N, C-alpha and C positions, 0 to 999 in steps of 0.2 A: 555718717556714718560712710568710708572710705573704701570705693567700689573694688577698687587696685590691690587692696589687702583682700581681699574671700578666697577665698579656696570656687575652685568649677563650681561644686557638687552642693557650698553657697546663693551662690549664685544663680545657680541652674532654680533653687527654689525658693529663691526672689526672686524670678521671672512664672515660677508657676503663681506665686500667693500673688502676685500681683491682676495679674489671666484675670485669677479667680474676682480678686478687689471693682474690677474691668466691670464685670456680668454680673457683679450682682449691685450695681449700678444701674444698670441696664435694666431694670426685673420687669420691664412693662413688654412687654410682646405680643403681637398680633399674628392673624396667618393672612396671609397676600394671596390672592392665587390672582396672574394672568387673565382678562377676561376675554380671549380664545382657545383658555387653556385642555378645556374639552374640544375646541375642533380636529377640525380631517385632519387625515396629511396632502393632500388637496387642498385645503387653507395654508396651513403653511408654507407647506410651496410655493404655491402663487403669492403669500402677500408675506410681505419682509415685518414682522417681528422682533420684540425690543420691550425691556422694563429696565427704571432705575428708578433707587432709593439716593433723590436729590440733597444732595447734602452745599452745593452751591453751585450759581449759573452763573457759569459769563456770556454777562449780556451783550458781547464784542463779536459772539457767534452767532451763525444765520443757518443753525442744523443741531444735530441732536452731541456732539461735541459739547453743546455747554450746557447740559445738565452734569454734570463734575457732580462723583455717586457712585456705591455697585452697583454691578447688574443683576438681576433676578429672574431667577427659572421663569419661562413664559408658557411650562408647563409640564408644571409643577407648582403643587401646594408649597411655600416653604412662611419662613415668621417671618418676623421685620420687628430692627429696631419701635416702640410708638412714643412721641407720637412722630408720624412721616410724612413723605412725602416722597409719592408713586407716579416719572411717569414714562407710561405706555403707547405703544409706538403697536398700529397692525397696519402694516399701509390702506391707503393716504390716512384715515385716522390716527390724532393725538389728541390724548387724554391724563389727564393730571389731578390723582387724587387727593384727600388730605384722611389718615388714619390719625383719630387718636385717641389716648391712653384702655380709654375700654372699649378699643377695638371697632368703633362705628370709622365706615369706608364714607368722605365725600364725597360728589367729585367736582371739583372747582371749576376747573379750565377745560372743553372741546373744542376743538380749532379740528382741519382742513393741515395735510400737510401744507400746498398749497398760502398757506397765515406761518410760516416760522416763526417771522420772527416776533410775529405780536403775540404768541400762543409762549413762547419763550423770554418775551418782553414781561408776560402777563402771572410766567410760575416766579418766573424772580420776585416779587410782589410778596408771594407766600413767603420763599425761603431765605 
């Protein structure tokens, strides 16, 4: 297949078909909800929150930038591809969860923010 010989419409169709194929390959999705998703506005203003699907862990870092992946909403439920490792922060707590294809969620690591380095190393063992 020579892409340079294809018309724009053919290329766009090829891209659309490739996107559909990728979605079909990841057909196992589970529902994710942050532990604090139903918390008050006061709670969200007082404490720092974030969540990520972790694809890679950079063990040379010593903060949240060690976790490479997509950010997740902390206020809404959403579907994520399974299996997955999700890291959450509700300052000062850090938690990591493992989601399997059946939708079961298991807490694999839980530490305080003051133990960031140990938390990162522990999560790296699962990714």
